[in-house]
C-alpha positions as CSV (number, residue, x, y, z in Angstrom):
1,M,45.3,-166.1,39.8
2,Y,44.2,-169.7,39.5
3,L,47.8,-170.9,39.5
4,L,48.6,-168.7,42.5
5,S,45.7,-170.3,44.5
6,I,47.0,-173.7,43.7
7,L,50.5,-172.9,44.8
8,Q,49.1,-171.7,48.1
9,V,47.2,-174.9,48.5
10,F,50.2,-177.0,47.7
11,P,53.3,-175.3,49.3
12,I,56.7,-176.6,48.2
13,L,58.2,-178.2,51.3
14,P,61.2,-180.6,51.5
15,I,60.2,-184.2,51.8
16,S,61.3,-186.2,54.8
17,A,61.2,-189.8,53.7
18,S,61.4,-192.8,56.2
19,N,58.7,-195.4,55.4
20,R,60.3,-198.2,53.4
21,S,56.9,-199.5,52.4
22,I,56.5,-196.3,50.3
23,W,59.9,-195.2,49.3
24,S,62.7,-196.9,47.4
25,W,66.2,-196.7,48.8
26,F,69.9,-197.1,48.1
27,E,71.7,-199.2,50.7
28,R,75.2,-197.8,51.2
29,H,78.0,-199.8,52.8
30,N,81.0,-198.1,54.3
31,I,83.8,-200.5,53.7
32,E,86.1,-198.8,56.3
33,T,83.6,-198.7,59.2
34,G,81.1,-201.4,58.2
35,E,78.3,-198.9,58.7
36,V,75.2,-199.4,56.5
37,T,73.0,-196.5,55.7
38,H,69.8,-196.1,53.6
39,E,69.3,-193.2,51.2
40,Y,65.7,-192.8,50.1
41,I,64.4,-191.9,46.6
42,E,60.9,-191.8,45.1
43,P,59.8,-195.2,43.8
44,L,59.4,-196.1,40.1
45,V,55.7,-196.5,40.0
46,S,52.7,-195.7,37.8
47,H,53.3,-193.2,35.0
48,L,56.5,-191.8,36.6
49,R,55.0,-188.4,37.4
50,H,53.2,-187.1,40.5
51,P,50.8,-189.8,41.8
52,L,47.9,-187.4,41.5
53,A,48.6,-186.4,37.9
54,R,45.3,-186.3,36.0
55,C,43.4,-187.2,39.1
56,G,40.7,-185.0,40.8
57,A,40.3,-181.3,40.8
58,F,44.1,-180.5,40.6
59,G,45.0,-183.3,38.2
60,E,46.2,-181.0,35.4
61,F,48.4,-179.1,37.8
62,H,49.9,-182.2,39.2
63,L,50.8,-183.3,35.7
64,M,53.6,-180.8,35.8
65,D,54.2,-181.0,39.6
66,R,57.8,-182.0,40.5
67,T,57.3,-182.2,44.2
68,Y,57.4,-186.0,44.1
69,I,61.2,-185.8,43.3
70,L,63.4,-186.5,46.3
71,P,66.9,-185.2,45.9
72,G,69.9,-186.6,47.7
73,V,72.1,-184.7,50.2
74,A,74.9,-182.7,48.7
75,G,76.6,-182.1,52.1
76,T,79.6,-179.9,51.9
77,N,80.7,-180.9,48.4
78,K,80.8,-178.5,45.6
79,T,77.6,-178.9,43.6
80,F,77.4,-178.8,39.8
81,L,74.3,-178.7,37.6
82,F,74.4,-179.6,33.9
83,D,71.0,-178.7,32.2
84,A,70.5,-180.0,28.7
85,G,67.4,-178.2,27.5
86,S,67.1,-174.9,29.2
87,S,66.3,-171.7,27.3
88,S,65.5,-169.3,30.2
89,W,66.1,-169.0,33.9
90,D,62.5,-168.2,34.7
91,A,60.3,-169.5,31.9
92,G,59.7,-172.7,30.0
93,S,57.1,-175.4,29.3
94,G,56.2,-177.2,32.4
95,G,57.9,-174.6,34.5
96,P,61.5,-173.3,34.3
97,S,64.1,-175.9,35.3
98,L,66.8,-173.5,36.5
99,T,64.5,-171.7,38.9
100,Y,63.3,-175.1,40.2
101,F,66.9,-176.2,40.9
102,A,67.9,-172.9,42.4
103,R,64.9,-172.5,44.7
104,V,63.6,-176.0,45.5
105,W,66.9,-177.9,45.7
106,Q,68.1,-175.2,48.0
107,L,65.6,-176.5,50.5
108,Y,67.6,-179.8,50.5
109,G,70.9,-178.0,51.1
110,F,72.1,-177.5,47.5
111,D,74.1,-174.3,46.9
112,W,75.2,-174.5,43.2
113,H,78.8,-173.9,42.6
114,H,78.5,-174.0,38.8
115,I,75.5,-174.3,36.4
116,E,76.0,-175.1,32.7
117,A,73.1,-175.1,30.3
118,W,72.5,-175.8,26.6
119,E,69.7,-175.0,24.1
120,G,70.0,-174.6,20.4
121,K,67.5,-171.8,19.6
122,T,67.8,-169.2,22.3
123,P,70.6,-166.6,21.8
124,S,73.0,-166.1,24.7
125,T,72.1,-162.5,25.2
126,E,68.4,-163.4,25.5
127,F,69.2,-166.2,28.0
128,Y,71.5,-164.2,30.2
129,S,69.0,-161.4,30.4
130,T,66.7,-163.7,32.4
131,V,69.4,-164.7,34.9
132,P,69.2,-162.9,38.3
133,S,72.3,-160.9,39.0
134,E,73.3,-163.0,42.0
135,W,73.5,-166.1,39.8
136,K,75.3,-164.7,36.7
137,S,78.8,-165.5,37.9
138,R,77.8,-169.2,38.4
139,V,76.0,-169.8,35.2
140,E,77.4,-170.7,31.8
141,Y,75.1,-171.0,28.8
142,H,75.7,-172.4,25.3
143,Q,73.5,-171.8,22.3
144,E,74.2,-175.3,20.9
145,W,72.5,-178.5,20.2
146,I,74.0,-181.3,22.3
147,S,75.7,-184.3,20.7
148,T,74.9,-188.0,21.0
149,T,78.6,-189.1,20.9
150,P,81.9,-188.1,22.5
151,L,83.3,-187.8,19.0
152,Q,81.3,-184.6,18.5
153,Q,81.0,-181.8,21.1
154,P,79.1,-180.7,23.1
155,F,78.6,-184.1,24.5
156,V,77.4,-183.6,28.1
157,P,79.0,-186.7,29.7
158,S,82.3,-185.6,28.3
159,V,81.8,-182.1,29.7
160,I,81.0,-183.6,33.1
161,H,84.1,-185.8,32.9
162,H,86.4,-182.8,32.1
163,T,84.8,-180.4,34.5
164,T,84.1,-182.3,37.7
165,S,85.7,-184.8,40.0
166,A,84.5,-187.6,42.3
167,E,84.5,-185.2,45.2
168,N,81.9,-183.0,43.6
169,Y,78.1,-183.6,43.6
170,V,76.9,-183.6,40.0
171,V,73.3,-183.3,38.8
172,F,72.5,-183.8,35.1
173,K,69.1,-182.9,33.7
174,L,68.2,-184.1,30.2
175,D,65.1,-182.9,28.4
176,I,65.5,-181.5,24.8
177,D,62.3,-183.1,23.4
178,S,64.3,-185.4,21.0
179,N,63.8,-189.0,21.9
180,S,66.6,-190.3,19.6
181,V,69.2,-187.9,21.0
182,E,68.2,-188.5,24.6
183,T,68.0,-192.2,24.4
184,A,71.4,-192.4,22.7
185,I,72.9,-190.4,25.6
186,V,71.3,-192.6,28.2
187,E,72.4,-195.8,26.5
188,Y,76.0,-194.4,26.4
189,M,75.8,-193.6,30.1
190,L,74.8,-197.1,31.0
191,K,78.1,-198.3,29.4
192,W,80.2,-195.4,30.5
193,E,83.2,-196.1,32.8
194,H,82.9,-192.7,34.5
195,L,79.2,-192.9,35.4
196,E,80.1,-192.6,39.1
197,L,80.7,-188.9,38.4
198,I,77.0,-188.4,38.1
199,D,75.1,-188.4,41.4
200,E,71.6,-187.4,40.2
201,F,70.1,-187.7,36.7
202,L,66.7,-186.3,35.7
203,W,65.2,-187.3,32.4
204,E,61.8,-187.0,30.7
205,H,61.6,-190.2,28.7
206,H,59.2,-189.6,25.8
207,V,57.4,-192.9,25.2
208,D,54.0,-194.2,24.2
209,N,52.3,-192.9,27.3
210,Y,48.8,-191.4,27.3
211,L,49.9,-188.6,29.7
212,M,52.3,-187.4,27.1
213,A,50.0,-187.7,24.1
214,P,48.3,-184.2,24.1
215,N,51.5,-182.1,24.3
216,W,54.5,-184.3,23.4
217,R,53.2,-186.2,20.4
218,E,56.0,-185.1,18.1
219,S,58.7,-186.1,20.5
220,Q,57.3,-189.4,21.6
221,D,59.1,-192.7,20.7
222,M,56.0,-194.8,20.0
223,S,58.2,-198.0,19.9
224,K,58.8,-197.7,23.7
225,T,56.4,-197.8,26.6
226,I,56.5,-196.8,30.3
227,A,57.9,-200.3,31.0
228,D,61.0,-199.4,29.0
229,S,61.3,-196.3,31.1
230,Y,61.3,-198.4,34.2
231,E,64.1,-200.5,32.8
232,Y,66.3,-197.4,32.0
233,F,65.8,-195.8,35.4
234,L,66.2,-199.0,37.3
235,A,69.4,-199.8,35.4
236,L,70.8,-196.4,36.3
237,R,69.8,-196.8,39.9
238,H,71.6,-200.2,40.0
239,R,74.7,-198.3,38.9
240,G,74.3,-196.0,41.9
241,V,72.8,-193.0,40.1
242,R,69.8,-191.3,41.7
243,A,67.8,-191.4,38.5
244,H,64.5,-189.4,38.5
245,S,61.7,-189.1,35.9
246,W,61.4,-185.5,34.8
247,V,58.3,-183.6,33.6
């Protein structure tokens, strides 16, 4: 009941960004027409979560609030979601990711053509039992632990390379609570010659951050700080990827 009252106070609405003193942006140049456009994205500031996390009466709720994330515009392209770390359609720590992408990103014009998910513990029958009937034909689930190298499958960047094309709009979410696996994948992506295939990347970087200490202690990389997170996300953005911090 308490959660319901909070959701009524803070309805999920699409963000309409325009103020460059608040938002970061990608500057896109059309080499054929010379047109320059600006594509907004949430800035890399503070603890890379909702600005009100741990602040005021609703601070704990905002710790898991994803409404600060500003997706791009998929347009008419086929949209693909690759979710590494998803054990259920409608449940999960911090809120289910697949329900979030299906419902919230729909507000931004995303109609998922194909969703592919991985998680090592949950059996396929258990996972598919949570998927609504209208989504079953578009969802593919694997009870597998993802790999850190293209030499061993499933390696999500390789799956993306073999499944999608430059004309598709590709979203990759990475959150398996293993800092060594996740960091290895991100560092591979930064050197990857096919990185342009990924339009959006969402990642919870587990570092020495006081916001993560109570619940993520076992998965934190205490050799890295939030400053290292800034460097990773900024490097991906410089490569043209809409890189978002996940919760």
